[in-house]
C-alpha positions in Angstrom: -131.1 -72.3 56.9 -133.9 -72.6 54.8 -137.3 -72.3 56.4 -139.5 -75.5 56.6 -142.7 -75.4 54.2 -145.9 -75.6 55.9 -147.7 -78.9 55.0 -151.3 -80.0 54.0 -153.0 -82.5 53.3 -156.1 -82.1 50.7 -158.5 -84.8 51.0 -160.4 -85.2 47.5 -159.1 -85.1 44.4 -161.4 -84.2 42.1 -161.3 -80.3 40.3 -161.4 -78.6 43.6 -159.0 -80.2 45.5 -156.6 -80.2 42.6 -157.1 -76.5 42.1 -156.5 -76.1 46.0 -153.1 -78.4 45.6 -151.6 -76.3 43.1 -152.4 -73.0 44.2 -151.0 -74.1 47.4 -147.6 -75.3 46.0 -147.6 -72.3 43.8 -147.2 -70.6 47.0 -144.6 -72.6 48.7 -146.8 -74.9 50.8 -145.7 -79.1 50.8 -149.0 -80.8 49.5 -150.2 -84.0 49.8 -153.6 -84.8 47.6 -155.4 -88.2 49.1 -158.2 -89.6 46.6 -160.3 -92.4 47.9 -159.7 -95.5 46.0 -163.0 -96.1 45.1 -162.8 -92.6 43.5 -159.7 -92.4 41.5 -161.3 -90.9 38.2 -159.0 -87.8 38.3 -156.1 -89.1 40.2 -155.6 -91.9 37.5 -155.2 -89.2 35.0 -152.8 -87.2 36.9 -151.0 -90.1 38.0 -150.8 -91.3 34.3 -149.2 -88.2 33.2 -146.0 -88.6 36.7 -148.3 -86.1 38.5 -147.8 -83.7 36.4 -150.6 -81.4 35.9 -151.7 -78.6 33.5 -153.9 -76.2 35.0 -155.3 -73.0 32.4 -157.5 -69.9 33.1 -157.9 -68.3 36.0 -154.6 -70.2 37.3 -152.2 -71.2 34.9 -149.4 -73.6 34.8 -148.1 -76.7 35.6 -147.7 -78.5 38.8 -146.4 -81.8 39.7 -148.5 -83.0 42.8 -148.0 -86.0 45.3 -151.0 -88.4 45.1 -152.1 -91.0 47.8 -154.9 -93.6 48.1 -153.5 -94.0 51.9 -155.8 -91.9 54.3 -153.2 -92.8 57.2 -150.3 -91.3 55.0 -152.4 -88.0 54.4 -153.1 -87.6 58.5 -149.6 -88.0 58.8 -148.4 -86.2 56.5 -150.0 -83.0 58.2 -151.9 -81.8 61.1 -153.9 -79.7 58.8 -156.3 -81.5 56.2 -158.6 -79.8 53.8 -161.7 -82.0 52.6 -162.5 -81.1 49.1 -164.7 -83.7 48.7 -168.3 -83.1 47.9 -170.9 -83.1 51.1 -172.0 -86.1 49.3 -168.7 -87.7 50.0 -168.0 -86.6 53.0 -169.5 -89.4 55.3 -167.5 -91.7 53.6 -164.3 -89.9 54.2 -165.5 -89.6 58.5 -165.9 -93.4 58.2 -162.0 -93.7 57.5 -161.1 -90.8 59.8 -162.8 -91.9 62.8 -160.3 -95.2 63.0 -157.4 -92.5 63.2 -156.8 -90.1 66.6 -157.1 -87.0 65.1 -157.0 -84.6 68.1 -154.3 -82.2 67.5 -155.2 -82.2 63.6 -157.1 -79.3 62.0 -160.0 -80.4 59.6 -161.3 -77.9 57.0 -164.2 -78.7 55.2 -164.8 -76.7 51.4 -167.1 -76.4 51.4 -168.6 -77.2 54.6 -172.5 -77.9 54.5 -172.5 -78.3 58.7 -170.3 -80.8 58.1 -169.3 -79.8 61.6 -172.5 -81.3 62.9 -172.5 -84.5 61.5 -168.6 -85.5 62.0 -169.2 -87.2 65.8 -165.7 -87.5 66.3 -162.9 -86.3 68.9 -161.1 -83.7 66.4 -158.5 -80.9 67.3 -160.4 -78.0 66.1 -163.4 -78.4 62.9 -163.8 -75.7 60.5 -166.0 -74.8 57.2 -166.4 -72.7 54.4 -169.1 -71.8 52.4 -168.0 -72.1 48.9 -164.9 -73.7 47.3 -162.1 -71.0 46.3 -162.5 -72.1 42.7 -165.0 -72.8 40.0 -163.3 -75.5 38.1 -163.3 -78.5 36.4 -161.1 -80.8 34.6 -160.9 -81.9 30.9 -158.9 -85.1 29.5 -156.7 -84.6 32.6 -156.3 -80.8 32.4 -157.7 -78.5 35.0 -159.8 -75.6 33.7 -159.9 -73.3 36.6 -163.0 -70.6 35.3 -162.7 -68.5 38.4 -160.8 -68.1 41.4 -162.9 -66.2 44.5 -161.3 -63.1 46.1 -162.9 -64.3 49.3 -164.4 -66.9 51.1 -166.6 -67.4 54.3 -165.3 -69.3 57.1 -165.8 -70.3 60.4 -165.0 -72.7 63.1 -167.1 -75.1 65.0 -166.3 -73.9 68.6 -165.9 -70.3 69.2 -163.1 -70.6 71.4 -160.4 -71.2 68.9 -156.7 -69.7 69.9 -155.1 -66.6 67.7 -152.7 -69.1 66.6 -155.4 -71.7 65.7 -156.9 -68.2 63.2 -153.6 -67.8 62.2 -152.4 -71.0 60.7 -155.5 -71.4 59.1 -155.1 -67.6 57.7 -151.8 -68.6 56.3 -152.7 -71.1 54.5 -155.6 -70.2 52.1 -154.3 -68.1 49.1 -157.4 -66.3 49.4 -158.9 -63.6 51.6 -161.4 -64.9 54.8 -164.0 -63.1 56.4 -164.8 -65.0 59.6 -168.3 -65.8 60.4 -170.2 -65.9 63.6 -170.8 -69.7 63.2 -171.0 -72.8 60.8 -175.1 -71.7 60.6 -174.1 -68.5 58.9 -171.5 -69.9 56.6 -173.6 -72.4 55.3 -176.7 -70.2 55.1 -174.1 -68.1 53.0 -173.3 -71.2 50.5 -175.6 -69.7 47.9 -175.2 -72.7 45.7 -178.5 -73.8 47.4 -180.1 -70.8 45.7 -178.7 -70.8 42.1 -178.1 -74.9 41.4 -181.2 -76.7 42.1 -183.9 -74.3 40.6 -181.7 -73.7 37.7 -181.5 -77.7 37.2 -185.2 -77.8 37.6 -186.8 -75.1 35.8 -184.4 -76.2 32.7 -185.0 -79.9 33.1 -186.7 -80.5 29.6 -183.9 -78.6 28.1 -181.0 -80.6 30.2 -183.1 -83.8 29.0 -183.1 -83.1 25.4 -179.8 -81.5 24.5 -177.5 -83.1 26.9 -176.6 -79.8 28.6 -175.9 -78.5 25.3 -176.0 -74.8 26.6 -174.6 -72.3 29.2 -176.5 -73.0 32.4 -176.1 -69.2 33.7 -176.1 -67.6 30.4 -179.2 -69.3 28.7 -180.9 -70.8 31.7 -181.2 -68.3 34.2 -184.1 -66.1 32.9 -186.0 -63.5 34.7 -188.9 -66.1 35.7 -186.1 -68.8 36.9 -184.7 -65.5 38.8 -188.5 -64.8 40.7 -188.4 -68.2 41.9 -184.6 -67.9 43.0 -185.5 -65.0 45.1 -188.3 -66.9 46.2 -185.7 -69.2 48.0 -183.4 -66.3 48.9 -185.9 -64.4 51.3 -186.7 -67.4 53.1 -182.6 -67.9 53.4 -182.6 -64.2 54.7 -185.4 -64.7 57.5 -183.5 -68.0 59.1 -180.2 -65.9 59.3 -182.4 -62.8 60.7 -183.6 -65.7 63.4 -180.2 -66.1 64.8 -179.4 -62.2 64.5 -177.6 -62.4 61.5 -178.1 -59.8 58.8 -177.2 -62.2 55.1 -176.5 -60.7 52.1 -178.9 -61.4 49.0 -177.5 -64.3 47.0 -175.9 -61.6 44.2 -174.2 -59.9 47.0 -172.6 -62.9 48.6 -171.6 -64.1 44.7 -170.3 -60.2 44.2 -168.6 -60.2 48.1 -166.6 -63.4 46.6 -165.7 -62.9 43.1 -165.3 -59.3 43.9 -167.9 -58.3 41.2 -170.7 -55.3 41.4 -173.6 -57.2 39.9 -177.2 -55.6 40.1 -179.0 -58.8 39.9 -179.3 -62.4 39.1 -179.9 -62.2 35.5 -177.3 -59.4 35.2 -175.0 -62.1 37.2 -175.8 -64.8 34.8 -175.4 -62.5 31.4 -171.6 -60.8 32.4 -169.8 -62.9 35.2 -167.1 -64.9 33.6 -167.1 -67.5 36.4 -170.8 -68.2 35.3 -171.4 -66.7 31.9 -169.0 -69.8 30.4 -170.3 -72.4 32.4 -171.9 -75.4 30.4 -174.8 -76.9 31.9 -175.2 -81.0 33.0 -175.8 -83.6 30.7 -178.6 -84.9 33.1 -180.2 -83.9 36.4 -177.5 -86.9 37.9 -175.5 -84.0 39.1 -174.1 -82.5 42.2 -176.3 -79.4 41.5 -179.3 -81.6 42.9 -177.2 -84.5 44.3 -175.8 -82.3 46.3 -177.3 -78.5 47.1 -180.7 -80.0 47.7 -180.1 -82.7 50.6 -177.2 -80.7 51.9 -178.3 -77.5 51.7 -181.9 -77.1 51.2 -183.0 -79.8 53.4 -180.9 -78.1 55.7 -182.4 -74.8 55.4 -185.9 -75.8 55.6 -185.7 -78.2 58.7 -183.9 -75.0 60.3 -186.9 -73.2 59.0 -189.4 -75.5 60.7 -187.9 -75.9 64.0 -187.6 -71.9 63.8 -191.1 -71.2 62.9 -190.5 -69.8 59.7 -192.4 -70.2 56.5 -190.2 -72.5 54.1 -192.7 -73.4 51.8 -190.4 -72.0 48.9 -187.8 -74.2 49.5 -190.2 -77.2 50.5 -191.7 -76.8 46.7 -188.0 -77.2 45.0 -187.3 -80.1 47.2 -190.7 -81.8 46.7 -190.5 -81.4 42.6 -186.6 -82.7 42.9 -188.0 -85.7 44.9 -190.8 -86.3 42.0 -188.6 -85.8 39.6 -185.6 -88.3 40.8 -187.8 -89.7 42.4 -185.2 -89.9 45.4 -186.4 -88.9 49.0 -184.2 -85.8 50.0 -186.5 -84.7 52.9 -185.5 -88.4 54.5 -181.9 -88.7 53.4 -180.7 -84.9 53.6 -178.7 -83.4 56.1 -182.3 -82.7 58.4 -182.3 -81.9 62.2 -181.8 -85.6 63.1 -178.9 -86.0 60.6 -177.4 -82.6 61.9 -178.1 -83.9 65.6 -179.9 -80.9 66.0 -183.6 -82.9 66.4 -184.1 -82.9 70.2 -183.3 -79.4 71.0 -186.2 -76.4 71.3 -186.1 -73.5 69.2 -184.5 -71.4 72.0 -181.7 -73.5 72.4 -181.0 -73.6 68.7 -180.7 -69.8 68.6 -179.0 -69.7 71.6 -176.5 -71.8 70.1 -175.7 -70.4 67.0 -176.6 -66.7 67.2 -174.8 -63.6 66.8 -172.9 -62.7 70.0 -171.6 -59.3 70.2 -167.8 -60.6 71.3 -167.5 -62.8 68.3 -168.8 -60.0 65.9 -165.5 -58.0 67.6 -163.2 -60.5 67.1 -164.3 -61.2 63.2 -163.7 -57.6 62.7 -160.3 -58.0 63.7 -159.5 -61.3 62.0 -161.0 -60.1 58.8 -157.5 -59.8 56.9 -156.2 -60.8 53.5 -153.8 -63.7 53.5 -152.4 -63.2 49.8 -149.2 -65.9 49.8 
């Protein structure tokens, strides 16, 4: 008798969702991809080809995927749901999910950006990753995977997960998982907040004049841009220190995730294959701003203020983005009110999310490779 294939529902039919679906399917998982009925751009292309998706780059081949626009079908299909929608779309998905009983489900937000703190619903367990396993984009219905990470960071909202849940999650992902002490550590390890907003801001004129006709990292991450990024990165690391964390630099985290060894930001921008071929967006209305500013920088800034940390470099980036776009991200982003942390004291915040020795030892035991 053949073993039963593990099932996974992927919520989000964008490049990251399709890359994960194709990768999981190739490793023997039974996958269903959910596309929101109002966000069918990429799903339509794949459905128009009979569900057949061509994948090139770091992953090569074809995948024939099952796609649905019915969230109830995705919930029924599997008790494991991986959210690959951008964090800007998470609240839309939440409104759909809240109509169902999910007490026996596991939801993994990829990436999380503190999704678990805004969820506000009774779920079996919620986990978050710092990044998507893939750097990818869609091109005329085909998926191009510019890079696949060798490791991503992950943590559950609750620290009392059973070994069975850890094993189930570990056995799903086709990359190595490093278990972190809390979702705060995972959020602080999403270094897109260091890279993306400043590259966009400090290249805004070039983006708008050329419609993005240059390579964002290779051409746009110069020494001056790197200096500004380092100022933001130092604040991020100080926030981590308040929780007993010893966070790697942005370059260090990128090196860990991709298995690289670049010395600094400019070295990475010039020589990292997943980064140095990435074309710039055509305008500032891009998730490098609309996601990474409200859902990362605003979050980091709000935590820093509560912790009594000087976060003026992050505040400066947010204010400049608000001036350039006219969007009040400090109000609309993931501030302490949105994260349901506004009413707690500094000591309560630290105690809730600080790194504990017991979790540290557990993390060492559970940092294992899950290449399937």
